N, C-alpha and C positions, 0 to 999 in steps of 0.2 A: 440964547437964554437957557438952552438945555444944559449948558455947563453948570448953571447954578441950581438946577432942579434936583431935588432929592429923590425923585421917582416915586413909584407906587408903594415902595417899602417904608417911606417916611412915617406914615401913620402908625404902622406896626412897631417901628422902632421907638416912636414917641410913647406908645403904650408900655413898652418894656422899660423906658426911662421912668415913667410914672410909677410903675410897679417897684422899681429900685428905690425911688424916692420914698414911697409909702413904707416899704419893708425896712429901709434903713431907719426911718423914724420910729416905727413900731418896735423894732429890735432894740433900739437905744432906750426907749421907755421901759421895755421889759427888763433889760439888763440893769438899768438904774433901779428899778423896783426891787429886783432880787438883792442887789447890793444894799439898798436901804433897809429892807426887812431883816437881812442877815446882820447888818450893823446894829440895828435896834435890839435884835435878839442877843447878840454878843454883849452889848452894853448891859442888858438886864442880867445876864449870867454873871458878869463881873461885879455888878452892884450887890449881888447876894452874898458875896464873900466866899468863905470856904465851909466845908462840912457837908452834911447830908442835904440841906435845903437846895443848894444850886443844882445838885444832881436830880432831885425830885422834880424841880420846876423844869429843868431842861428836858428830862425824859417825857414829862407830861406835854410840853409844848411841841416838841418834835413829833411825838407819837400822834398827837391830835392833828397836827398840820398834815402829816403824811396820810393819815386815815381820811381826813377831809378831802384831800386831793384825790384819793382813790374813789371815794363815794361820788365826788363830782364827775369824775371820768365815767364811772359805771352808770350813773343815772342820766347823764346828758349826752356824752359822746365817747363810747368805748374805743372808737378808732383813734382817740387822742392819747392813748396810753403809749409809753415809750417815746422813741425819737420821732416816729411818724414817717421816716424815710421810706420804709416798706409800703406804707399806705400811698405815698405819692407814686411810687413805681407801679403799684397795683392799679391806681387810677389811670396811669398812662397806658396800661395794658387793657383798660376798660373792664377791669375785674373788681375794682373797689369803688364804692360810692364817694361822692364829694359833697359833704354837708359843711360848706365853708363857714357859715355863721356860728354854728354850735362848736365846731372845732376851734375856731379862733378864740371864742370865749373860754372854753375849757382849757385849751393849751396855755393861754395867757394866765388865767387865775390859778389853774391847777399847777402850772409850772412855778408860779410865785410861791405857792404853798410848799411844794416839794423841794425846790432848790433853796428856798428860804429856811427850810427845816434842817439843812445841812446834809442831805443825801448825797451819795457819791454818784452824781449825775451831772452832765454838762448842759449848758444853756443853749448849745448849738442845735440840739434836737428840736426843742420848741421853736426856735427862730426859723429853722429850715421848713418845718411844717406850717408855721404861721405865714411864712413867705409864700409858700405855694397856695395856701388858702386865700391870701390877699390877692394873688394873681387870678385865682378862680373867681373871686368876687368881682374883680374888675372886668374879667373877660365875659361874664355872664350876659352883660348888656351890649356886647360889642358885635355879636353875630360873626364870630370867627370860624374859620374852617377847622376841622378836627386837628389837622397838623399844626396850624397856628395856635390853636388852643393848648395843645400839649406843649408846644414850644414856650408859650407864656407861663405855663405851669412850672416847667423846668427853670425858666428864668427867675420866677419867684423863689423857688427852692435855692437856687444859686445865690440870689441876693440875700437870703437868710443866712447862709453859711458865710458869705463875704462879710456880713455885718457882725456875726458872732466872733470871728477871729481876726477881723481886719485883713482878710486874705482873699482878695478878689480873684487872683490867678488860680489858687487852689480850688476855689468855688467853681470856676469855669471848667477846670480839668475834672472835677468831681462829676459833673454832668457827662463829660466825654467818656470817662472810664466806668463810672458806676451805673449810669442809666443808658448805656450805649445800645441796648436792645430796644428799650422803650422810646428813647428820644428820637423824634423825626428829624434827622439831620438834613439841613439845607442852609442856604445862605441866610435867609430871613430868621429862622429859628436860632441858628448858632450865634448870629450877631445880636439877637435879642438877649441871649444869656450873657454875652459879654457886656452889653450896655447896662443891663440890670445890675450885674455884679459891680461894675465900676461905680455907678451912681449910688448904690447902697453903701459901699465901703466909703465913698466920699462923704456921704451924709453922716455916717457914724464917726468918721474922723473929725468932721467939722463940729459935731455936737459934743464929742467927748475929748477931743484933742489928745488922743492916745495913739502912739506909734505902734511898732511891733510889741505885742503884749508880753512876750517872754524874752525880751532883748538880752542876748548873751554875747559877751566879748570873747572871741576865740582867735586862735592863730592856726596856721596850717599844721597838719600832723604828717609825719614821714610816710612815704609810700609803703615801706615795709610793714607798717601797722595795719594796712588794709587787710592782710590775712587774718589778723585778730578780729577786725570788724566783720569780716565774712563769717568767722566763727560765731560772733555775737548774733549775726543774722540767722544762722542755722538754729540757734537756741530760741530766738524770737519767733521763728517760723513754727517751731513745735509749740511754743507758748500760745501763739495766735490760734492754732488749730484747737488746742485744748480749751482756750477761752470760748471760742464759738460753740464747741460741743457742750460745755458745762453750762453756758448761759441758756441754751435751749432746754437743757435738762432741768435746770432750776425753774424755768418758766412752766414747763410741763408738770413739774411737781406741784407748783402752786395751783395750776389749773385743775388738779385732781381734788382740791379742797371744795366741799359743797359751796355753792354760790352764796348762800346766806352767811357763810363764815369767811369769805375771801378778804374781808376787810381786816381780819385779825393779823395776817402776815404784814400788811402795810402798817398797822399799829405797832407790831413788834419791831419791824425794821426801823421805824421812826424812833421808838423808844431807845433801842440800842444806839442809834445815831446820836440821840440826845445825850446819852451817857458818854459816848466817845468825844463829843464836842468839848467836854471838860477834861476827861481823862487822857485822851490822845487825839487832839484836834487835827493832827496831820493825816489821820486816817479818814477824815470826813471831807465833804464838799467835792465839787468837781475837780479841784486841784490846780486850777490855773495859776493861782498865787504860789502854790507849793512848789511848782516846777522850778521857778527862778530861785527860790530859797534853797532847794536841794542842790542845785548846780553850784551855787556860790558858797555852800557850806561843805563840811568834810565829815560826813557820817561814816561810821564803821560798816563793814560788810554785813554783820549780823543785824544791825539796826535797819539797814536798807532792805535786806531780805524780809524782815518782819513787816516793814511798811509795805513792801510789795504784796505780801500775802494778805494783809489787812485791806488794802485798797482793792485788790483783786476780788476778795470776797465781798467787799462793800458794794462794788458796782453790780455784781451778780444779783445780790438780794435787792438792791435798790431798784434796778431795772425790772426785775421779775415781780416787784410789788404792784406794778400796774399803774404807776403814776407818770405824768409827763416828764421827760428828761432824756438827754442824749448820752452816748457812750464815747464820743470822740475825746472830750477833755479828760475823763477818767483814764482812758487808754493811754493818753500822753503822759499822765502822771505815773501810771503803773510802769510804763516803759522807761521813764526817767529813773525811777527807783531801781529797776532791773539793770539798766545800762550803767548806772553809777556803781552798783554792786559788782558788775563784771569788770568795770574799769579799775575800781579800787582793789579788787582781788588780783587782777593782772599786775597792778603796780606793786603789790606785795611780793609777787613771784618774780617779776622782771624789774630789777632796779632801774633799767634804762627808760622805763615808761614814766613820763612826767604827768603833771596835773592837766596839761592840755589834752592828753589822750583820754583821761577820765571824763572831761567835759565832752569830748568828741563822742565817747560811748553813749553818754546821756542823750545827746542830740540825735545821733544816728539811731538809737533805740526807739525814739519817738516815731520816726518814719518806718522803721522795720516792723514794729508791732502793729502799726496801722496797716501796713502793706500785707502782713500775714493774715490779719482778721478780715479787713474789708476787701482785700485783694485789688487794691488800686495803688500800685507802687509809685506812679508818677505823682498822684495826689499826695501821697505820703512825703515824698521828697520836697515838693513845692510848699506844702503846708508847713513843714518844719522850717524851711528857709524863711517864709514870710512871718512865721511866729517869732523866731529867734533872731532873725537878721544875720545868722551865721553862714553867710554865703561862701566863706572860705572853706567850709566843710562839705560842699556839695558833692565832691567825689566820695568821701567816706560814707555819707548818707546814701548815695546811689548804690554803693557796694552792699551796705547792710540791707537796704530795701529790696534789692534784687535777690540776694541770697535768702532773705526771709520769705519772699513771695514764692521763689522756686521750691524752698523746703516745704512750705504749706501745701503747694500743689502736689508734690511727690508724696506727701503723707496722706493725700486723699481729702484734705480739708476743702471746705466750700465757703464762699463769701458769706459773711454774716447776714447781710441784708437779703441775699437770695434765700437763705434759710428762714429768716424771719417772715418774708413774704409768703413762702410756701406754708409755713405754720399758720399764718393768718388766714390764708385761703382754705387750708384744711379745716380749721376750726369754724369757718363760716359756711362750710359745706360746698365751696367751689372746688374746681379741679385745678390744682397748681400745675404749671408747666415744669416738668422735672427734667427737661433737657439739660444734660450735664455740660459744664463748661469744658472747653478743650484746651485753650491756651490763655491763661489768666492775664498775661501781660500784652496781649494783642487786641487791637480794636476789632469789634465785630463779633465777639464771643459773648456767651451768656454769663453774666455775673451779677445781675440786678437783684 
């Protein structure tokens, strides 16, 4: 009978599966809520016709929505600002508190307000944080050991990422690469992450019937073009380092504003977003829908560079405003714009470069920019593959992600969530662990 026994780990794996089930359902409700609110908002803007009135209404609604999200965060759960990934890592290091009930409430409703207002933020941040808090709520009554508790926390976070992008493998690798210092690796905890990610993604697919969200049809590109893609990786490596630095700088700048006036930047960012929703909608929202549109269209180099700058600036101020939201999706859209600009410019210089190379640059850039900023190159590769279904381009994406990560390392850049965690601990009066990373592409180093 032992052949049919699941052993003592069965109960823990069942908990992980239940976490995946709950997170998949919660994430789907959250995503549907964001889409519903934004659709109603878009319908209202359209119904107002043209002229000054739609601008005034859009500025007022987005400004009020973002300001309300900020006030909700500050009054109820300050740790719910941003993506929350650094909070999860801090909790796994026993340096940050876990107030699961208030974070769930604020992340859900604050995220609806912020993302529904059109900010350049991604839905994956709230779902990852809510996933971890769902796991925390479930584990509170289970009497788990510290290791099993942290493993279930990581499983909830992975389930949130899997649900956000329908990317379970990238979610599993994210735990491996991003939280490798904090995550208590073991058979039980690792399998729990895998189980939760699979179940969460399965629930999301069943409820939404959505396949790869950014599906792109591509063919192979010649090997000689890998040198050009490596050059693109170098540029993205520098861009990733700059992005991390300026994001922290803008957040610190907003932090210097007296506390009673900190709602004003949120109001201003929301107002500008409201105007852009009418004047230049491509510069707003997380950009998940924009990526596919850009790849299948043929924008000029200058238009792509302008869009890169606008979305780059948009995510900086949106994230620094202090409302719930992630940076993964905006980073993918920024990278798509930059990659298409590179591919289009290359095609104008080298007539032998065809449209397939332009598309390859866009897809490779998504992984490269992610690898440079987050310093998780394997996650960057797999995430792009799962999002686009462009498995024929796995070698070009590997080349770009590798060169981008190496460039960021040699420029002295540090992983964004490591910097965000240290900033959070510094502001809370705790002592951050400033142990520098040594080799960003190897397991066992500090990058969290």
